[in-house]
C-alpha positions in Angstrom: 282.0 198.8 97.5 281.5 199.5 101.2 284.5 199.0 103.5 285.1 199.4 107.2 288.4 199.3 109.1 289.0 198.6 112.7 290.3 201.8 114.3 293.5 202.1 116.3 291.3 202.8 119.3 289.6 199.4 118.9 293.0 197.7 118.5 294.2 199.4 121.7 291.0 198.5 123.5 291.3 194.8 122.6 295.0 194.7 123.5 294.3 196.3 126.9 291.5 194.0 127.7 293.2 190.8 126.6 296.4 191.1 128.6 298.0 187.7 128.4 295.5 186.4 125.8 296.6 188.4 122.8 296.5 185.3 120.6 292.7 185.4 120.9 292.5 188.9 119.3 292.1 187.6 115.7 289.1 185.5 116.8 287.6 188.5 118.6 287.8 190.6 115.4 286.7 187.8 113.2 283.5 187.1 115.2 282.8 190.8 115.6 283.2 191.4 111.8 281.0 188.5 110.9 278.2 189.5 113.3 278.4 193.1 112.0 278.1 191.8 108.4 275.0 189.8 109.2 273.4 192.7 111.0 274.3 195.1 108.1 272.7 192.7 105.6 269.5 192.7 107.7 269.5 196.5 107.9 270.0 196.8 104.2 267.3 194.3 103.4 264.9 196.0 105.9 265.6 199.4 104.3 265.0 198.1 100.8 261.8 196.4 101.9 260.7 199.7 103.5 261.4 201.7 100.3 260.6 199.3 97.5 257.7 196.9 97.0 260.0 194.1 95.8 259.0 190.6 96.9 261.6 189.2 99.4 262.3 186.1 97.3 263.7 188.2 94.5 265.7 190.3 96.9 267.3 188.2 99.6 268.7 185.6 97.2 270.9 188.3 95.6 272.8 189.3 98.8 275.6 186.9 99.9 278.1 187.3 102.8 281.7 186.1 102.5 282.6 185.7 106.1 285.9 186.8 107.7 288.4 184.2 108.9 291.2 184.6 111.5 293.7 184.9 108.7 291.6 187.3 106.6 289.8 189.8 108.8 287.4 191.1 106.2 283.7 190.3 105.5 282.1 191.1 102.2 278.4 191.5 101.4 278.0 190.9 97.7 275.0 191.8 95.7 275.0 191.0 92.1 272.4 190.7 89.4 270.6 192.4 86.5 267.7 194.7 86.8 264.6 193.0 88.0 261.5 192.4 85.9 258.6 194.6 87.0 256.6 191.5 87.9 258.9 191.2 91.0 257.0 194.2 92.4 253.3 194.8 93.1 251.7 194.9 89.7 248.2 195.0 88.2 247.0 194.8 84.6 243.6 196.3 84.2 242.0 196.9 80.8 243.3 200.5 80.7 247.0 199.3 80.9 249.4 197.8 83.4 250.5 199.5 86.5 253.5 198.8 88.8 254.2 200.0 92.3 257.9 199.9 92.5 258.6 202.4 95.3 256.3 202.6 98.3 255.9 206.4 97.9 253.4 206.0 95.1 252.0 204.0 92.2 253.8 204.4 88.9 251.5 204.2 85.9 253.3 202.5 82.9 252.0 204.3 79.9 253.0 207.2 77.8 256.7 206.1 77.6 255.8 204.6 74.3 252.7 205.0 72.2 250.9 202.1 73.6 249.9 201.0 77.1 251.7 198.3 78.9 250.2 194.8 78.9 250.9 191.6 80.8 251.8 188.4 78.9 253.5 185.2 80.0 254.1 186.6 83.5 255.9 189.7 82.2 254.8 193.3 81.7 255.7 194.5 78.2 255.1 197.5 76.0 255.3 197.8 72.2 258.0 200.1 71.0 256.0 201.2 68.0 252.5 201.0 66.7 253.3 197.6 65.1 252.9 194.4 67.0 256.6 193.8 67.3 259.1 194.6 68.7 258.0 194.5 72.3 260.0 195.7 75.3 260.0 193.9 78.7 259.9 196.5 81.4 262.5 196.3 84.1 263.3 198.2 87.3 266.5 199.0 89.0 268.8 196.2 90.1 269.2 195.0 93.7 272.7 196.4 94.0 271.4 199.8 93.0 268.6 199.5 95.6 271.1 198.6 98.3 273.3 201.6 97.3 270.3 203.9 97.6 269.4 202.5 101.0 273.0 202.6 102.3 273.4 206.2 101.2 270.1 207.1 102.9 268.3 208.1 99.7 265.6 205.5 100.2 264.2 203.5 103.0 265.5 204.3 106.5 266.4 207.8 107.8 270.0 208.8 107.0 272.9 206.7 105.7 273.9 203.4 107.3 277.6 204.1 107.6 277.6 205.4 111.2 275.0 202.8 112.2 277.2 199.9 110.9 280.3 201.5 112.4 278.7 201.7 115.8 277.5 198.1 115.4 281.1 197.0 114.8 282.4 198.7 117.9 279.6 197.2 120.0 280.3 193.7 118.6 284.0 194.1 119.4 283.1 195.1 123.0 280.7 192.1 123.3 283.3 189.6 122.0 285.9 190.9 124.5 283.4 190.6 127.3 282.8 187.0 126.4 286.5 186.2 126.9 287.0 188.1 130.1 
């Protein structure tokens, strides 16, 4: 889980700027936190779209924001879900076996993992586990939460990790909210 705390410097900054209007401080922090959460979700989605070839419909629906309130100054970006089927990515199924392009760095050929090539049936890409017709195995990729973790840590997508970027965004949003009240 990714957490950010408002620093003492931010608290002192808001107290100093809102002399006589200290009761509005929770609203300042609530708005700043909610704006930061929305921007963080956009940055995470953009990083994942840059790194993976996942279709946006399968990705954006798996990220939800629980907004901060004046009484609970905490916003949460939740991402839940199982691994995605390979068909959520750019796939092809030529006669020589199915292929899936999961990461944008290159095409991953799905063959050799088992003894038979992959094939596409009923909208899914499958492989037989043995030489026999059954059982078949539906191929899946990593889950959206794992993709987001990789983007946040800077392993995929945008350059570097997102922690300092989101922290700076929070400080900028606090300053913007204070400027609205002054």
